C-alpha positions as CSV (number, residue, x, y, z in Angstrom):
1,X,-0.1,0.3,-0.1
2,X,3.0,2.3,0.5
3,X,4.1,1.8,-2.7
4,X,0.6,3.1,-4.1
5,X,0.6,6.3,-1.9
6,X,4.2,7.4,-2.4
7,X,3.7,7.4,-6.1
8,X,0.3,10.0,-5.6
9,X,3.1,13.0,-4.4
10,X,5.2,15.0,-6.0
11,X,8.2,16.4,-3.8
12,X,8.5,20.0,-2.8
13,X,12.2,20.5,-3.2
14,X,13.7,22.2,-0.5
15,X,16.7,20.6,0.3
16,X,18.7,23.4,1.2
17,X,17.2,23.4,5.2
18,X,19.7,22.9,8.4
19,X,17.7,22.0,10.5
20,X,17.1,18.3,12.2
21,X,13.4,17.5,13.2
22,X,14.9,14.5,14.3
23,X,17.5,14.3,17.2
24,X,16.4,10.9,18.5
25,X,14.8,8.1,17.8
26,X,11.3,7.1,18.6
27,X,10.2,4.8,21.4
28,X,7.7,1.9,20.0
29,X,6.4,1.8,16.6
30,X,4.8,4.5,14.9
31,X,1.4,5.4,15.1
32,X,0.6,4.4,11.5
33,X,0.9,0.9,12.1
34,X,-1.3,0.5,14.9
35,X,-2.7,-1.7,17.0
36,X,-0.1,-4.3,17.0
37,X,-0.5,-7.7,16.0
38,X,1.0,-8.6,19.2
39,X,0.4,-12.4,18.3
40,X,2.8,-12.7,15.6
41,X,5.4,-9.9,17.1
42,X,9.3,-11.1,17.4
43,X,10.8,-9.7,19.8
44,X,14.9,-10.1,20.1
45,X,16.3,-9.5,23.5
46,X,19.1,-7.5,24.0
47,X,21.3,-10.4,25.8
48,X,25.1,-11.3,24.7
49,X,24.5,-7.7,22.9
50,X,25.8,-4.0,22.6
51,X,22.5,-2.5,21.4
52,X,20.6,1.0,21.4
53,X,21.1,4.1,20.2
54,X,24.1,5.8,18.5
55,X,24.6,9.8,16.9
56,X,26.2,9.3,13.6
57,X,28.0,12.6,12.4
58,X,27.0,13.8,8.8
59,X,27.1,16.7,6.5
60,X,25.4,20.1,8.5
61,X,25.8,17.8,11.9
62,X,24.5,14.2,12.9
63,X,21.6,12.0,12.7
64,X,20.3,9.0,15.1
65,X,20.8,5.5,14.6
66,X,20.1,2.0,16.0
67,X,22.7,-0.2,16.2
68,X,23.3,-3.9,17.8
69,X,26.7,-5.9,17.4
70,X,27.8,-8.6,20.0
71,X,29.4,-7.7,23.2
72,X,32.4,-10.1,22.6
73,X,34.8,-10.4,19.2
74,X,35.8,-7.8,16.8
75,X,36.1,-7.2,13.3
76,X,31.8,-7.8,13.0
77,X,30.6,-8.0,9.7
78,X,28.8,-4.9,9.0
79,X,24.7,-4.3,7.5
80,X,22.8,-1.5,6.8
81,X,19.3,-1.9,7.6
82,X,17.4,0.5,5.6
83,X,13.8,1.7,7.2
84,X,10.5,1.0,6.1
85,X,8.3,4.4,5.2
86,X,7.9,4.5,9.1
87,X,11.1,5.6,10.1
88,X,13.6,3.7,12.7
89,X,11.0,2.3,15.3
90,X,10.6,-0.5,16.9
91,X,10.3,-3.4,14.2
92,X,13.9,-2.2,12.7
93,X,15.3,-2.0,16.0
94,X,14.3,-5.2,16.2
95,X,15.7,-6.7,12.9
96,X,19.0,-5.1,14.0
97,X,19.2,-7.2,16.9
98,X,18.4,-10.4,15.2
99,X,21.5,-9.5,12.8
100,X,23.6,-9.0,15.7
101,X,23.0,-12.4,17.5
102,X,24.2,-13.9,14.6
103,X,27.5,-12.0,14.5
104,X,26.8,-9.2,12.4
105,X,27.2,-5.4,13.4
106,X,24.1,-4.0,12.1
107,X,22.9,0.1,12.3
108,X,19.9,1.6,11.0
109,X,20.0,5.8,10.6
110,X,17.2,8.0,10.8
111,X,17.4,8.7,7.1
112,X,14.1,11.4,7.4
113,X,15.9,13.4,10.3
114,X,16.1,16.5,8.4
115,X,12.5,16.4,7.2
116,X,10.2,15.5,9.5
117,X,9.3,12.7,12.3
118,X,6.9,10.3,10.7
119,X,6.3,8.3,13.7
120,X,3.6,10.7,15.2
121,X,1.6,11.3,12.1
122,X,-1.2,8.6,11.3
123,X,-2.1,8.9,8.1
124,X,0.2,7.1,5.3
125,X,-0.6,10.1,2.5
126,X,1.0,12.6,5.4
127,X,4.0,10.6,6.1
128,X,4.4,10.2,2.3
129,X,3.7,14.0,1.4
130,X,5.0,16.0,4.2
131,X,8.3,13.9,4.6
132,X,9.2,10.8,2.4
133,X,8.8,12.6,-0.6
134,X,11.1,15.3,0.3
135,X,13.7,13.0,1.2
136,X,16.5,13.4,-1.5
137,X,18.0,10.6,-2.9
138,X,21.6,12.0,-2.7
139,X,21.3,12.9,0.6
140,X,20.3,9.3,1.3
141,X,23.2,7.5,-0.2
142,X,25.6,10.0,1.9
143,X,24.0,8.9,4.8
144,X,24.1,5.9,4.5
145,X,27.7,6.0,3.7
146,X,28.4,8.0,6.9
147,X,26.6,5.1,8.6
148,X,29.5,2.7,7.2
149,X,32.3,4.9,8.3
150,X,30.4,4.6,11.9
151,X,30.8,1.3,11.6
152,X,34.0,1.0,10.5
153,X,35.2,3.1,13.8
154,X,33.5,1.1,15.9
155,X,34.0,-2.6,15.9
156,X,32.9,-3.1,12.5
157,X,34.4,-4.8,8.8
158,X,33.3,-2.9,6.6
159,X,35.1,-4.8,4.0
160,X,32.0,-7.4,4.1
161,X,29.6,-5.0,4.1
162,X,25.5,-5.7,3.2
163,X,22.5,-3.8,2.9
164,X,18.7,-5.0,3.4
165,X,15.9,-2.6,3.0
166,X,12.0,-2.9,3.6
167,X,9.4,-0.7,1.2
168,X,11.1,1.8,1.1
169,X,14.1,0.8,2.1
170,X,13.9,-2.1,-0.8
171,X,14.6,0.7,-3.0
172,X,17.2,2.5,-1.6
173,X,19.1,-1.1,-1.2
174,X,19.0,-0.9,-4.9
175,X,19.9,2.4,-5.5
176,X,22.9,1.8,-2.6
177,X,24.0,-1.2,-4.8
178,X,24.6,1.0,-8.1
179,X,26.4,3.7,-5.6
180,X,29.1,2.3,-3.4
181,X,31.3,0.3,-4.9
182,X,32.8,-1.2,-1.4
183,X,29.0,-3.3,-1.5
184,X,29.8,-7.1,-1.3
185,X,25.6,-7.8,-1.6
186,X,22.5,-6.1,-1.0
187,X,18.9,-8.1,-0.3
188,X,15.8,-5.8,-1.4
189,X,12.3,-6.4,0.4
190,X,9.3,-5.0,-1.9
191,X,10.6,-2.0,-2.9
192,X,9.8,-0.2,-5.9
193,X,11.6,-0.8,-8.8
194,X,9.8,1.3,-11.6
195,X,9.8,5.1,-12.4
196,X,6.5,6.2,-11.8
197,X,4.0,8.9,-14.3
198,X,5.9,11.4,-15.7
199,X,3.5,13.8,-13.7
200,X,4.6,12.1,-10.8
201,X,8.1,12.5,-11.3
202,X,9.9,13.7,-8.1
203,X,13.2,15.9,-8.9
204,X,14.5,14.8,-5.5
205,X,14.3,11.0,-6.3
206,X,15.6,10.8,-10.1
207,X,15.9,7.4,-10.5
208,X,14.1,4.3,-10.1
209,X,16.3,0.7,-9.4
210,X,15.4,-0.5,-13.3
211,X,17.3,2.6,-15.0
212,X,20.2,1.8,-12.6
213,X,21.1,-1.7,-13.3
214,X,24.0,-1.4,-15.3
215,X,24.8,0.6,-12.2
216,X,24.8,-2.2,-9.8
217,X,28.0,-2.7,-8.0
218,X,27.0,-5.8,-6.0
219,X,24.5,-8.7,-6.3
220,X,21.3,-7.8,-5.2
221,X,18.3,-10.7,-4.2
222,X,15.1,-9.0,-4.3
223,X,12.5,-10.6,-2.4
224,X,8.7,-9.5,-3.6
225,X,5.4,-10.5,-3.2
226,X,2.9,-11.8,-6.0
227,X,-0.2,-10.6,-5.2
228,X,1.6,-7.0,-4.0
229,X,-0.8,-4.2,-5.7
230,X,1.5,-1.3,-5.0
231,X,4.4,-3.4,-7.4
232,X,2.3,-5.3,-9.9
233,X,4.3,-8.2,-11.2
234,X,4.7,-7.0,-15.1
235,X,7.3,-4.3,-13.2
236,X,9.2,-6.9,-11.3
237,X,9.4,-9.3,-14.5
238,X,10.5,-5.9,-16.5
239,X,13.3,-6.2,-13.8
240,X,13.9,-9.1,-13.6
241,X,14.5,-9.0,-17.9
242,X,16.4,-6.1,-17.1
243,X,19.2,-7.7,-14.8
244,X,18.9,-10.5,-17.6
245,X,20.3,-9.0,-20.4
246,X,22.7,-6.8,-18.6
247,X,24.0,-10.3,-17.4
248,X,23.7,-8.8,-13.9
249,X,24.8,-11.4,-10.8
250,X,21.3,-10.4,-8.9
251,X,17.9,-11.9,-9.3
252,X,14.3,-11.6,-7.5
253,X,11.9,-14.1,-6.0
254,X,8.3,-13.8,-6.5
255,X,6.5,-15.6,-4.0
256,X,2.6,-16.3,-5.1
257,X,-0.4,-14.9,-3.8
258,X,1.9,-13.0,-1.3
259,X,1.3,-9.1,-0.2
260,X,3.3,-6.1,0.5
261,X,5.2,-5.7,4.0
262,X,5.2,-10.1,4.1
263,X,8.1,-10.0,6.5
264,X,6.5,-6.7,9.1
265,X,5.7,-9.6,12.2
266,X,3.8,-7.0,14.0
267,X,1.2,-6.2,10.5
268,X,-1.6,-8.1,9.3
269,X,0.6,-8.4,5.9
270,X,2.9,-10.7,7.6
271,X,3.2,-14.2,5.8
272,X,5.5,-15.9,8.5
273,X,6.3,-19.3,6.0
274,X,7.7,-16.0,3.1
275,X,9.2,-14.0,6.0
276,X,10.8,-17.2,7.3
277,X,12.1,-18.4,4.1
278,X,12.7,-15.2,2.8
279,X,15.1,-14.4,5.8
280,X,16.8,-18.2,5.2
281,X,17.7,-16.8,1.5
282,X,19.2,-13.7,2.9
283,X,21.6,-15.1,5.0
284,X,22.3,-17.6,2.6
285,X,23.0,-14.4,-0.4
286,X,25.2,-12.2,2.4
287,X,27.2,-15.4,3.3
288,X,27.7,-16.3,-0.9
289,X,28.5,-13.1,-1.2
290,X,31.1,-12.1,1.6
291,X,28.6,-10.6,4.1
292,X,29.5,-13.2,6.6
């Protein structure tokens, strides 16, 4: 649903501001996803982990991020965890802890910090129009680079660097794989792949993943739902064809009869079997491509 809404709002180009609206991470879950599906929600503890909020130096100031890593050891492989449209709320933090339990340093920077706090907005459309549509891709790439630099100084081995993202972050995963030559692998969960119609083009977000296939510097595994109404199957098939034509070692798995957000265990869209299968494939993809 988020990807359907995302295409409806052109951005207002305003990238000169230096104000940081988000200086610390929200506690719990974003208001837009309430009530939480407690019966399926996965909660990962912090036993054996160093986990919590940190600050990352970026252009113009600093942004908050959540990071988790084992308390014992050093030189951990690094995974960038890129948020859904809801920002770095509890679900994204938990994913970082899941990675840390497996021996990774996982870090999720709040990538909307300059544009606004989406955690207090209850309406999907307002999240997009007021905040997300105003977040420049160029800024996001730079902030992820800053998160990598932070990880390198704080126990991470960035020669073993991966990225994974969900929904909004799924698209960003493809973009970052075209941006950073030091990336080893990416896993994109149901992120948009093709450009919006011309009348809805956003100058701050100028390229779609399908337009960057030839620029991919690391293999990406795409995990998509066959019943995702915001990312129709034909667009996934176009991306698959583009990857094949460019002879890129990336691939997309399309789960039949599966909706958008099937990994989000706190939402009604959660599909346990597909989420578990996707997570296993993610770990295997990272291991195969040097992120382990």
